[in-house]
N, C-alpha and C positions, 0 to 999 in steps of 0.2 A: 483857493482850492487846496484841500488837504492832500498831502503826499503820504500814501500808505505803503509804498514799496520799501520792504526791509533792506534792499540793497542800495537805496538812495541815501546820500549823506545829508539830505534835506527832509528825511521822513519826519513828519510831525504828528502822526496819528496811526494807531494800530487799526482802527475801524474807519470805514468810509461813511458818508451820510446815507448812502443806500443801505448799508448793513444796519445802521442805527434805525432807519425806517422799517426795515424788515423785522428786526427784533422787537421794536415797539409795537408794530402792528400785530405780530404773532402773540404778544402778551397783553394786548389791550391797553398799552400806555399811550398817552397823548404826548406828541412832540410838536415843536413849531413847524409851520408850513414852509417857512423861509430857510433855505439851505445855509445861508450865512449864519443864522442863529444856531442851527444844528452844529455847524462847524465850531462855533464859539463854545458850545456845551461840550463837544468832544475834546477840545483843547483843555478845558477846565478839568475834565476827567483824566486826561494825560498828565496834567500837573499833579493831581492827587496820586496817580499811580507811580509817578517819578519819586515820590517820597517813601515808597515801600522798600524794604530790604529784601532783595531777591536772592534766591539760591543760585548757585552756579556762577559762571563768568560771562561777561559780554562776549559777543562773537568777534568783535574787533574794538580796538581802543578808539577808533575814529567814528564809530557809530554814534548818532545823536541821542539814542534812547537806550533803556535797559535791555530791551529785546531786539533781536534774537539773542539767545544765550546758549551756552553749552554746559554740560554737567548737571542738568536738571532732570531728576527722576520723579515721576508721578505714578503711583500705583504699580511700581515695579517695572515701568517702561521708561526708557530714556527718551526725552523729547528731542526732536530734530533741532540741531543748532542753526538751521537755516530758515526756519519758519516762525511765525507768531502763533502761539497756541490759541485754539478756538475759545478756550475759557477766558483768556486774557482779553480777547476782542469783545466777548460778551460782558466781561467786567467793565470795560471802558464804556460800552453802550449803556449798561445799567447805571453807572456813575453819571453819565451825561444826562440821563433821565432824571436822576436825583438832583442834579445841579440846577434844574429848573426852579426848585423850591428850597434848596439847601445850599448854604455856602460851604463848599467842600473843604476849604482851607481858611477858616475864619482867623482873623488876627486876634490874639489874646492880649489882654491888658492886665492880667494878674487877678482876674475874678470879677465878680459882680459889684456894682455900685451899692455901697451900704447907705441905706436911707435912715436907719434908726438902730441904736444899740442901747440896751439898758441892762443893768445888773441890780436885781433885787431878789436875792435867794437863788435865782436861776438866771442864766444869761439868755437874753432874747435878742435876736438880730433879724432885721427886715431888709430884704434886698429889693432893688428896683427891678421891675419886670423887664425881661428881655436884655439885661446887661451881662448875663453870664454867657461867655463865648466858648463853651467847651467844644472840642472838635467833634464832628459828627461820628456816629458809630453805624456801621453797616454789617450786621451779623451774617448776612448772606454772602458777603465778600470773602470771608475766610473759608467758607465751604467751596466757593467757586474757584478760588486760587490755591486750594489745598495742595501742598507739595511743591509749590513754586515760590512761596514767600517764607522767609525765615522770620518767625515772630508771631504776630497776631496774639500778643499777650504771653507768649512763651519766653522763658529765660534760658539762655545758652549757658550750660555748665561746662567748664573746662577743668580737667584734672591737672594739677600743677606739679 
């Protein structure tokens, strides 16, 4: 069973299975009927979110996840340092839905397997199908988490 209480030292999910079911139903997405399978998808989404570079600071050094956080401002409003933002819960649910068909954190082995190379005036390379393991891209995620994540293709400039 997932623990979604931000005050718990054992919190392992921002969203519950019930919240995932509500979001999926409201948007017409199919999700597994089995709660254990839904929990597995939510954990995969948490793993993905753990790899993002968040703005602000953790609420405490002992908390197991990045949120709750302090010092995060979105659209001119400072987010509460004691709660999990609704946008983050929605992002976890959307990523859990994506995890049904997409490996959110594929292992990379340095590129696709080369099947054939030839040089005769121009270089020609043929790659084996399905061997490129580029990380997935979710354009909707940057909009949903706007103001909470440092990055999403941005470069930090520091004047020295």
